[in-house]
DOLO-261048 format. One record per residue (C-alpha): residue number from 1; residue in three letters; x, y, z. Coordinates in steps of 0.001 Angstrom, whole numbers, plus 500000, padded with zeros to 6 digits. Example, Ala and Ser with C-alpha at 12.3 -4.5 7.8 and 13.67 -1.06 7.14 Angstrom:
REM DOLO-261048
ATOM pos code     c1     c2     c3
ATOM   1  ala 512300 495500 507800
ATOM   2  ser 513670 498940 507140
***
This chain:
REM DOLO-261048
ATOM pos code     c1     c2     c3
ATOM   1  unk 220822 532299 470722
ATOM   2  unk 222238 535021 472963
ATOM   3  unk 221885 532886 476098
ATOM   4  unk 223638 529948 474433
ATOM   5  unk 226451 532180 473225
ATOM   6  unk 226953 533599 476741
ATOM   7  unk 226921 530122 478226
ATOM   8  unk 229507 528800 475773
ATOM   9  unk 231749 531828 476101
ATOM  10  unk 235037 530803 477664
ATOM  11  unk 236367 532917 480540
ATOM  12  unk 239802 534555 480471
ATOM  13  unk 239962 534378 476653
ATOM  14  unk 239969 530603 476887
ATOM  15  unk 243254 530462 478799
ATOM  16  unk 243681 527748 481426
ATOM  17  unk 246412 526111 483477
ATOM  18  unk 249941 527301 482761
ATOM  19  unk 248960 530059 480328
ATOM  20  unk 246527 531612 482790
ATOM  21  unk 249140 531433 485538
ATOM  22  unk 251614 533030 483108
ATOM  23  unk 249432 536113 482664
ATOM  24  unk 248785 536446 486395
ATOM  25  unk 252569 536296 486792
ATOM  26  unk 253025 539005 484126
ATOM  27  unk 250753 541330 486109
ATOM  28  unk 252346 540541 489487
ATOM  29  unk 255906 540692 488107
ATOM  30  unk 255168 544066 486469
ATOM  31  unk 253909 545323 489806
ATOM  32  unk 257093 544234 491573
ATOM  33  unk 259299 545605 488751
ATOM  34  unk 257630 548976 489281
ATOM  35  unk 258369 548609 493002
ATOM  36  unk 262074 548095 492252
ATOM  37  unk 262100 550967 489759
ATOM  38  unk 260535 553296 492327
ATOM  39  unk 263105 552372 494954
ATOM  40  unk 265963 553369 492668
ATOM  41  unk 264635 556271 490597
ATOM  42  unk 265004 559027 493191
ATOM  43  unk 268669 558289 493834
ATOM  44  unk 269400 559752 490390
ATOM  45  unk 266829 562533 490638
ATOM  46  unk 268189 564118 493839
ATOM  47  unk 271648 564664 492348
ATOM  48  unk 270320 566361 489192
ATOM  49  unk 271344 570021 489291
ATOM  50  unk 268186 571182 487520
ATOM  51  unk 265988 569335 490031
ATOM  52  unk 267827 570939 492943
ATOM  53  unk 267492 574425 491446
ATOM  54  unk 263792 574074 490547
ATOM  55  unk 262925 572852 494055
ATOM  56  unk 265211 575296 495921
ATOM  57  unk 267375 572521 497362
ATOM  58  unk 270820 573886 496505
ATOM  59  unk 273254 574332 499369
ATOM  60  unk 274277 572560 502573
ATOM  61  unk 271414 574098 504571
ATOM  62  unk 268935 572174 502391
ATOM  63  unk 270335 568708 503173
ATOM  64  unk 267654 567885 505727
ATOM  65  unk 264818 568826 503347
ATOM  66  unk 266420 566771 500588
ATOM  67  unk 266732 563781 502904
ATOM  68  unk 263105 564092 504010
ATOM  69  unk 261667 564357 500484
ATOM  70  unk 263530 561149 499656
ATOM  71  unk 262470 559201 502737
ATOM  72  unk 258842 560412 502811
ATOM  73  unk 258085 557897 500037
ATOM  74  unk 258558 555072 502573
ATOM  75  unk 256002 556693 504879
ATOM  76  unk 253530 556732 501986
ATOM  77  unk 254232 553050 501362
ATOM  78  unk 253577 552311 505045
ATOM  79  unk 250221 554122 504822
ATOM  80  unk 249378 552153 501679
ATOM  81  unk 250122 548858 503414
ATOM  82  unk 247779 549873 506246
ATOM  83  unk 245103 550708 503652
ATOM  84  unk 245541 547206 502187
ATOM  85  unk 245340 545852 505722
ATOM  86  unk 241973 547525 506358
ATOM  87  unk 240146 547326 503014
ATOM  88  unk 242088 544708 501031
ATOM  89  unk 239697 541882 501859
ATOM  90  unk 236652 543970 501005
ATOM  91  unk 238019 544946 497599
ATOM  92  unk 239586 541633 496580
ATOM  93  unk 243055 541199 495071
ATOM  94  unk 242325 542574 491588
ATOM  95  unk 240468 545712 492663
ATOM  96  unk 243119 546479 495282
ATOM  97  unk 245852 546353 492627
ATOM  98  unk 243792 548504 490250
ATOM  99  unk 243257 551047 493040
ATOM 100  unk 246964 551064 493935
ATOM 101  unk 247967 551432 490275
ATOM 102  unk 245625 554395 489750
ATOM 103  unk 246909 556115 492901
ATOM 104  unk 250485 555589 491676
ATOM 105  unk 249560 557223 488362
ATOM 106  unk 248434 560360 490218
ATOM 107  unk 251689 560397 492218
ATOM 108  unk 253765 559933 489060
ATOM 109  unk 252054 562868 487311
ATOM 110  unk 252606 565114 490328
ATOM 111  unk 256298 564220 490525
ATOM 112  unk 257125 564389 486823
ATOM 113  unk 255403 567801 486488
ATOM 114  unk 256646 569224 489790
ATOM 115  unk 257786 572836 490072
ATOM 116  unk 257761 573184 493846
ATOM 117  unk 258986 571251 496881
ATOM 118  unk 255434 571013 498263
ATOM 119  unk 254184 569387 495041
ATOM 120  unk 257053 566914 495090
ATOM 121  unk 256336 566025 498735
ATOM 122  unk 252677 565326 497939
ATOM 123  unk 253609 563346 494832
ATOM 124  unk 256070 561181 496791
ATOM 125  unk 253506 560384 499496
ATOM 126  unk 250718 559571 497004
ATOM 127  unk 253041 557390 494934
ATOM 128  unk 254072 555568 498104
ATOM 129  unk 250463 554927 499149
ATOM 130  unk 249716 553271 495811
ATOM 131  unk 252885 551206 495931
ATOM 132  unk 252155 550138 499509
ATOM 133  unk 248735 548795 498456
ATOM 134  unk 250191 546956 495464
ATOM 135  unk 253159 545395 497238
ATOM 136  unk 250890 544137 500025
ATOM 137  unk 248521 542536 497495
ATOM 138  unk 250427 541180 494473
ATOM 139  unk 252374 538412 496317
ATOM 140  unk 249112 537135 497861
ATOM 141  unk 247350 537104 494504
ATOM 142  unk 250237 535174 492950
ATOM 143  unk 250357 532735 495863
ATOM 144  unk 246645 531995 495893
ATOM 145  unk 246340 531455 492142
ATOM 146  unk 249451 529303 491654
ATOM 147  unk 249739 525539 491674
ATOM 148  unk 251752 524202 494603
ATOM 149  unk 254725 523186 492421
ATOM 150  unk 255052 526703 490953
ATOM 151  unk 254057 528917 493876
ATOM 152  unk 257454 529525 495469
ATOM 153  unk 259318 529902 492177
ATOM 154  unk 256841 532443 490834
ATOM 155  unk 256834 534688 493904
ATOM 156  unk 260653 534617 493994
ATOM 157  unk 260670 535352 490253
ATOM 158  unk 258640 538460 491020
ATOM 159  unk 261375 539605 493380
ATOM 160  unk 263954 539012 490662
ATOM 161  unk 261831 541291 488469
ATOM 162  unk 261920 543779 491344
ATOM 163  unk 265689 543830 490920
ATOM 164  unk 265242 544053 487143
ATOM 165  unk 263340 547308 487716
ATOM 166  unk 266029 548488 490135
ATOM 167  unk 268753 547595 487625
ATOM 168  unk 266923 549318 484751
ATOM 169  unk 266497 552604 486601
ATOM 170  unk 270132 552640 487735
ATOM 171  unk 271286 552559 484124
ATOM 172  unk 268593 555057 483013
ATOM 173  unk 269770 557440 485737
ATOM 174  unk 273408 556867 484771
ATOM 175  unk 272698 557522 481075
ATOM 176  unk 270537 560607 481603
ATOM 177  unk 273129 562109 483952
ATOM 178  unk 275014 563080 480757
ATOM 179  unk 271937 564814 479277
ATOM 180  unk 271339 567417 481964
ATOM 181  unk 268444 569853 482215
ATOM 182  unk 264885 568958 483277
ATOM 183  unk 264715 565839 481085
ATOM 184  unk 267458 564233 483225
ATOM 185  unk 264998 563818 486105
ATOM 186  unk 261513 564263 484592
ATOM 187  unk 261896 561437 482064
ATOM 188  unk 262947 558752 484590
ATOM 189  unk 259974 559717 486785
ATOM 190  unk 257496 559693 483891
ATOM 191  unk 258851 556343 482604
ATOM 192  unk 256900 554650 485401
ATOM 193  unk 253796 554890 483213
ATOM 194  unk 255131 552005 481085
ATOM 195  unk 254595 549683 484059
ATOM 196  unk 251263 551276 484958
ATOM 197  unk 249864 550725 481445
ATOM 198  unk 250771 547017 481592
ATOM 199  unk 248928 546665 484915
ATOM 200  unk 245837 548507 483641
ATOM 201  unk 245599 546288 480550
ATOM 202  unk 246233 542894 482203
ATOM 203  unk 244731 542920 485702
ATOM 204  unk 241012 543513 484895
ATOM 205  unk 240477 540343 482825
ATOM 206  unk 242474 537947 485033
ATOM 207  unk 240849 535672 487670
ATOM 208  unk 240225 536720 491236
ATOM 209  unk 241711 534478 493924
ATOM 210  unk 239392 531557 494780
ATOM 211  unk 240592 531829 498382
ATOM 212  unk 239715 535509 498799
ATOM 213  unk 237797 535864 502017
ATOM 214  unk 235559 538493 503626
ATOM 215  unk 233754 537428 506808
ATOM 216  unk 231971 534739 504844
ATOM 217  unk 233831 533014 502000
ATOM 218  unk 234403 535656 499313
ATOM 219  unk 234202 533597 496134
ATOM 220  unk 232935 530489 497891
ATOM 221  unk 229873 532247 499249
ATOM 222  unk 226766 530341 498171
ATOM 223  unk 225731 532715 495427
ATOM 224  unk 229255 532797 493937
ATOM 225  unk 230302 529169 494333
ATOM 226  unk 230090 528586 490576
ATOM 227  unk 232523 531433 489956
ATOM 228  unk 234979 530013 492493
ATOM 229  unk 234772 526559 490938
ATOM 230  unk 235342 528104 487510
ATOM 231  unk 238488 529886 488726
ATOM 232  unk 239867 526704 490312
ATOM 233  unk 239011 524751 487160
ATOM 234  unk 240778 527219 484840
ATOM 235  unk 243869 527573 487037
ATOM 236  unk 244317 523785 487265
ATOM 237  unk 243178 523121 483666
ATOM 238  unk 240711 520492 484879
ATOM 239  unk 236919 520150 484494
ATOM 240  unk 234736 521806 487118
ATOM 241  unk 233449 518423 488316
ATOM 242  unk 236916 516846 488525
ATOM 243  unk 237444 515242 491979
ATOM 244  unk 240662 517235 492458
ATOM 245  unk 238819 520546 491941
ATOM 246  unk 236011 519473 494264
ATOM 247  unk 238555 518361 496881
ATOM 248  unk 240349 521716 496662
ATOM 249  unk 237047 523545 497096
ATOM 250  unk 236180 521387 500106
ATOM 251  unk 239585 521948 501748
ATOM 252  unk 239363 525720 501322
ATOM 253  unk 235793 525667 502584
ATOM 254  unk 236728 523622 505659
ATOM 255  unk 239821 525711 506479
ATOM 256  unk 237932 528982 506294
ATOM 257  unk 234959 527711 508317
ATOM 258  unk 237279 526269 510984
ATOM 259  unk 239239 529507 511246
ATOM 260  unk 236088 531603 511438
ATOM 261  unk 234521 529399 514095
ATOM 262  unk 237698 529615 516185
ATOM 263  unk 238743 533123 515216
ATOM 264  unk 240300 535434 517777
ATOM 265  unk 239285 539084 517943
ATOM 266  unk 242055 541618 517342
ATOM 267  unk 241976 542869 520917
ATOM 268  unk 242261 539287 522188
ATOM 269  unk 245375 538503 520129
ATOM 270  unk 247610 539952 522822
ATOM 271  unk 246062 537938 525659
ATOM 272  unk 248284 535048 526634
ATOM 273  unk 245628 532728 527980
ATOM 274  unk 245421 529413 526185
ATOM 275  unk 242305 528668 524186
ATOM 276  unk 241072 525204 523353
ATOM 277  unk 240806 525782 519605
ATOM 278  unk 243566 528377 519251
ATOM 279  unk 244804 528490 515662
ATOM 280  unk 247984 530414 516594
ATOM 281  unk 246900 533543 514723
ATOM 282  unk 249239 535877 516605
ATOM 283  unk 252227 533542 516243
ATOM 284  unk 251685 533330 512496
ATOM 285  unk 251285 537092 512138
ATOM 286  unk 254540 537666 514036
ATOM 287  unk 256429 535090 511974
ATOM 288  unk 255336 536770 508738
ATOM 289  unk 256057 540314 509942
ATOM 290  unk 259281 539111 511571
ATOM 291  unk 260648 537906 508238
ATOM 292  unk 260253 541437 506832
ATOM 293  unk 261780 542962 509970
ATOM 294  unk 264827 540706 509591
ATOM 295  unk 265059 541570 505905
ATOM 296  unk 265368 545280 506666
ATOM 297  unk 267603 545013 509729
ATOM 298  unk 269810 542679 507742
ATOM 299  unk 271124 545930 506232
ATOM 300  unk 269923 545901 502631
ATOM 301  unk 268690 549485 502403
ATOM 302  unk 271978 550849 503661
ATOM 303  unk 273242 549560 500333
ATOM 304  unk 270211 550161 498086
ATOM 305  unk 269778 553834 499034
ATOM 306  unk 273350 554814 499820
ATOM 307  unk 275847 552524 498057
ATOM 308  unk 277534 555373 496132
ATOM 309  unk 277691 557398 499378
ATOM 310  unk 279169 554415 501240
ATOM 311  unk 281763 553815 498521
ATOM 312  unk 282741 557507 498542
ATOM 313  unk 282723 558196 502307
ATOM 314  unk 283665 554813 503801
ATOM 315  unk 285841 553314 501066
ATOM 316  unk 287269 556543 499611
ATOM 317  unk 286445 555969 495919
ATOM 318  unk 286006 558843 493432
ATOM 319  unk 282376 559793 492700
ATOM 320  unk 282397 558645 489056
ATOM 321  unk 283806 555218 489968
ATOM 322  unk 281314 554888 492828
ATOM 323  unk 278377 555593 490490
ATOM 324  unk 279598 553122 487901
ATOM 325  unk 280174 550402 490501
ATOM 326  unk 276656 550936 491866
ATOM 327  unk 275178 550405 488385
ATOM 328  unk 277350 547334 487750
ATOM 329  unk 276415 545951 491132
ATOM 330  unk 272722 546126 490163
ATOM 331  unk 273454 543698 487316
ATOM 332  unk 275186 541162 489574
ATOM 333  unk 272354 541633 492084
ATOM 334  unk 269868 540641 489362
ATOM 335  unk 271904 537511 488594
ATOM 336  unk 271947 536324 492226
ATOM 337  unk 268221 537034 492554
ATOM 338  unk 267730 534649 489633
ATOM 339  unk 269518 531872 491508
ATOM 340  unk 266856 532077 494205
ATOM 341  unk 264219 530971 491665
ATOM 342  unk 266146 527719 491211
ATOM 343  unk 266811 527195 494925
ATOM 344  unk 263583 528207 496654
ATOM 345  unk 261902 524784 496346
ATOM 346  unk 265078 522732 496561
ATOM 347  unk 266396 524381 499731
ATOM 348  unk 263043 525560 501094
ATOM 349  unk 262064 528954 502529
ATOM 350  unk 263631 528268 505905
ATOM 351  unk 266890 526954 504439
ATOM 352  unk 267322 529906 502084
ATOM 353  unk 266683 532459 504834
ATOM 354  unk 269270 530788 507089
ATOM 355  unk 271858 530521 504288
ATOM 356  unk 271263 534113 503184
ATOM 357  unk 271453 535566 506712
ATOM 358  unk 274593 533578 507586
ATOM 359  unk 276290 534843 504413
ATOM 360  unk 275253 538422 505190
ATOM 361  unk 276777 538051 508651
ATOM 362  unk 280102 536936 507164
ATOM 363  unk 280114 539819 504664
ATOM 364  unk 279448 542467 507317
ATOM 365  unk 282022 540925 509644
ATOM 366  unk 284728 541121 506970
ATOM 367  unk 283640 544637 505913
ATOM 368  unk 283882 545797 509539
ATOM 369  unk 287389 544354 509943
ATOM 370  unk 288662 545738 506630
ATOM 371  unk 287267 549223 507213
ATOM 372  unk 288738 549206 510720
ATOM 373  unk 292220 548526 509331
ATOM 374  unk 291706 551020 506497
ATOM 375  unk 291967 553774 509110
ATOM 376  unk 295718 553180 509473
ATOM 377  unk 296007 555432 506415
ATOM 378  unk 298486 555455 503566
ATOM 379  unk 298726 552864 500804
ATOM 380  unk 298146 549956 503197
ATOM 381  unk 294938 551511 504499
ATOM 382  unk 293678 552111 500962
ATOM 383  unk 294314 548473 500073
ATOM 384  unk 292164 547338 503006
ATOM 385  unk 289406 549764 501962
ATOM 386  unk 289543 548616 498334
ATOM 387  unk 289347 544966 499405
ATOM 388  unk 286067 545692 501198
ATOM 389  unk 284397 546534 497859
ATOM 390  unk 284313 542838 496945
ATOM 391  unk 282362 542068 500107
ATOM 392  unk 279824 544824 499401
ATOM 393  unk 279170 543039 496097
ATOM 394  unk 279057 539648 497833
ATOM 395  unk 276580 541031 500350
ATOM 396  unk 274147 541783 497526
ATOM 397  unk 274606 538220 496288
ATOM 398  unk 273964 536811 499767
ATOM 399  unk 270840 538937 500159
ATOM 400  unk 269596 538213 496631
ATOM 401  unk 269549 534422 496980
ATOM 402  unk 267316 534411 500046
ATOM 403  unk 266291 537419 502104
ATOM 404  unk 265315 539417 499024
ATOM 405  unk 262302 537298 498067
ATOM 406  unk 261451 534831 500828
ATOM 407  unk 260199 537483 503321
ATOM 408  unk 257653 538548 500679
ATOM 409  unk 256591 534948 500046
ATOM 410  unk 256588 533669 503632
ATOM 411  unk 253762 535857 505058
ATOM 412  unk 251446 534754 502239
ATOM 413  unk 252060 531097 503128
ATOM 414  unk 252312 531096 506913
ATOM 415  unk 249105 533026 507672
ATOM 416  unk 245677 531401 507754
ATOM 417  unk 243274 531917 504884
ATOM 418  unk 241077 534579 506566
ATOM 419  unk 244181 536367 507909
ATOM 420  unk 246268 536231 504727
ATOM 421  unk 245485 539748 503535
ATOM 422  unk 245953 541211 507024
ATOM 423  unk 249113 539162 507615
ATOM 424  unk 250743 540167 504324
ATOM 425  unk 249734 543806 504804
ATOM 426  unk 251136 543812 508352
ATOM 427  unk 254391 542312 507076
ATOM 428  unk 254576 544890 504274
ATOM 429  unk 253880 547725 506725
ATOM 430  unk 256694 546377 508930
ATOM 431  unk 258998 546381 505913
ATOM 432  unk 258263 549987 505039
ATOM 433  unk 258405 551502 508525
ATOM 434  unk 261734 549778 509304
ATOM 435  unk 262934 550785 505832
ATOM 436  unk 262213 554417 506688
ATOM 437  unk 264051 554157 510015
ATOM 438  unk 267189 552705 508409
ATOM 439  unk 267219 555220 505554
ATOM 440  unk 267055 558014 508133
ATOM 441  unk 269848 556787 510439
ATOM 442  unk 272380 555527 507890
ATOM 443  unk 273994 558850 506811
ATOM 444  unk 274177 559970 510451
ATOM 445  unk 275683 556655 511557
ATOM 446  unk 278355 556601 508849
ATOM 447  unk 279307 560207 509574
ATOM 448  unk 279284 559889 513385
ATOM 449  unk 280915 556539 514196
ATOM 450  unk 282662 555505 510983
ATOM 451  unk 283644 551827 510747
ATOM 452  unk 281881 551016 514049
ATOM 453  unk 278557 551575 512265
ATOM 454  unk 279046 548228 510486
ATOM 455  unk 279279 546358 513803
ATOM 456  unk 275544 546977 514306
ATOM 457  unk 274602 545012 511175
ATOM 458  unk 277090 542249 511920
ATOM 459  unk 275381 541746 515286
ATOM 460  unk 271809 541895 513938
ATOM 461  unk 272502 539235 511302
ATOM 462  unk 274143 536997 513901
ATOM 463  unk 271133 537417 516214
ATOM 464  unk 268651 536461 513480
ATOM 465  unk 270226 533041 512835
ATOM 466  unk 268938 531251 515983
ATOM 467  unk 265533 532894 515542
ATOM 468  unk 265209 531483 512027
ATOM 469  unk 266509 528071 513080
ATOM 470  unk 264304 527500 516144
ATOM 471  unk 261067 529372 515388
ATOM 472  unk 260427 529291 511629
ATOM 473  unk 258651 526227 510178
ATOM 474  unk 259125 525225 506548
ATOM 475  unk 256347 526228 504128
ATOM 476  unk 257833 524865 500886
ATOM 477  unk 255970 522029 499149
ATOM 478  unk 252905 522538 501334
ATOM 479  unk 249513 523608 500090
ATOM 480  unk 248072 526643 501804
ATOM 481  unk 245590 524308 503492
ATOM 482  unk 248479 522159 504794
ATOM 483  unk 249692 525089 506893
ATOM 484  unk 246217 525547 508360
ATOM 485  unk 246123 521838 509227
ATOM 486  unk 249574 522094 510849
ATOM 487  unk 248538 524911 513201
ATOM 488  unk 245283 523198 514114
ATOM 489  unk 247420 520563 515881
ATOM 490  unk 248704 523147 518411
ATOM 491  unk 252386 522678 517428
ATOM 492  unk 255253 523491 519821
ATOM 493  unk 256954 526884 519657
ATOM 494  unk 260343 525336 518781
ATOM 495  unk 259888 523828 515326
ATOM 496  unk 263063 521735 515522
ATOM 497  unk 261243 519259 517777
ATOM 498  unk 258973 518229 514866
ATOM 499  unk 260730 516706 511804
ATOM 500  unk 257658 517331 509643
ATOM 501  unk 257733 521046 510488
ATOM 502  unk 261243 521543 509079
ATOM 503  unk 261185 518988 506254
ATOM 504  unk 261635 520430 502754
ATOM 505  unk 259450 517642 501360
ATOM 506  unk 255712 517621 501790
ATOM 507  unk 254877 515468 504841
ATOM 508  unk 253207 512175 504003
ATOM 509  unk 250254 512883 506292
ATOM 510  unk 249202 515813 504113
ATOM 511  unk 249494 513765 500929
ATOM 512  unk 247346 511014 502444
ATOM 513  unk 244746 513528 503636
ATOM 514  unk 244492 515077 500170
ATOM 515  unk 244184 511635 498530
ATOM 516  unk 241393 510696 500925
ATOM 517  unk 239557 513939 500184
ATOM 518  unk 239814 513336 496427
ATOM 519  unk 238597 509765 496848
ATOM 520  unk 235585 510935 498841
ATOM 521  unk 234799 513549 496208
ATOM 522  unk 235056 510917 493473
ATOM 523  unk 232809 508508 495372
ATOM 524  unk 230195 511211 495913
ATOM 525  unk 230185 511898 492168
ATOM 526  unk 229843 508222 491243
ATOM 527  unk 233464 508019 490032
ATOM 528  unk 236396 505853 490892
ATOM 529  unk 240137 506516 490745
ATOM 530  unk 242498 504191 488928
ATOM 531  unk 246207 504737 489526
ATOM 532  unk 248682 504107 486728
ATOM 533  unk 252183 505048 487806
ATOM 534  unk 252066 508735 488716
ATOM 535  unk 248794 509421 486901
ATOM 536  unk 245395 509132 488519
ATOM 537  unk 242573 508265 486110
ATOM 538  unk 238893 508952 486738
ATOM 539  unk 236337 506429 485503
ATOM 540  unk 232570 506143 485737
ATOM 541  unk 231475 503425 488165
ATOM 542  unk 229307 500798 486435
ATOM 543  unk 225747 500111 487541
ATOM 544  unk 226577 496660 488987
ATOM 545  unk 229660 498012 490733
ATOM 546  unk 227597 500764 492294
ATOM 547  unk 225067 498278 493645
ATOM 548  unk 227877 496229 495182
***
């Protein structure tokens, strides 16, 4: 009786298909909302008078310490991404997120209960380590458990939720600024536990990625093949013996075996000699990490960390107006991030990155010109400065529709199956270390060279456009196995020479290959496929038909 009950027990509370994907998305979106909340929470904390007094940070001589305690969080995130890089495959997606969430809880407790600068430093680093692990893992988990038609939209939706967290904390900070005392900064820090509780209660019962790999095939290892087939079956809402599920299993199996047989050791990645079965591992790693590098040097964290400072020092607005505009801007930022969900499949990853970067270039160019003319002084100069505010808002819109989310999605799609965890972790580490560098130099740059500081970001965005156009292949409307098949053909470095590489639609050759795989799986199971419009029906082959 007990054995029968266990056997008939449905996994994941009986959820399959869209509902199961929904709950994976809830967990991943919560993780990214917490990421956005963390990025914004300290901007309100460091201007709380009680916080400054408790941590002995009052006075101009303490500016450097205050700057360092803010930026040290990014160093912790970088360390966390490296941790995900080294042990992420061994743990699996779920356990990595649970580990990161627990580490973040420790950091949150240390920060919210802090009574010394040393405690706050430690809390910031620990919180960053946990967030670095989570942000390197959640996009991969979402990517590997999503159906092709939903994959891009869901990962971009997570980045919109990142902005939702950022927006929420901006208004919490703005509201609690009128309260004063210790609650003005301790409550916003402690509020992070709302997100942590959601992650603790959802992640453990959700499915592990069927593509998770560790030397041999993680879930597709012989002794765990049934578990992998069960995950694929539940995610696609199809029977375990359905030809589509079997074909998916076979494609993953083949891709991983091919990559392992032709794998390149880490120390050999930097050797330029051509190998017969080279799967372009280094090129794919650099493309993924490069997207995060371009995201950061596109200038976003000048705005995210220092928008009120920029509006006060560069534009000349009063402090109260600058704070209010920063909070209002977070709302418009959230709206533009939502547009990316609608555009990411229609325009493709490559198209959105190019559009977003080109728009950022225009915004910085106009900001540079307007701030240059604002230095003439008087009423005319103030009008030029005030006009630049509109382009700061437009910059957020330009960033939100493309470079906000795609650089988090792209590394999970471009890298090979065995390298996906390492590739995403490397990209995340690149994001955090460049983030730290920009946060450190921005106040110095604005103070030292004034309007000329904005020329730097105008030039970087202009330089990124040809890189995106010539070197970045499209990954939209491709299965993860399609990208492995593409790189097995030894494609040229310039993707514009191959129409299939830049097409937003899935190339016909991949569709035909998948159909052939499904047909072979059906034939091996004694089934046949009958097409009726867009629906493929599976029927049992009759005895006479089998003999023939």
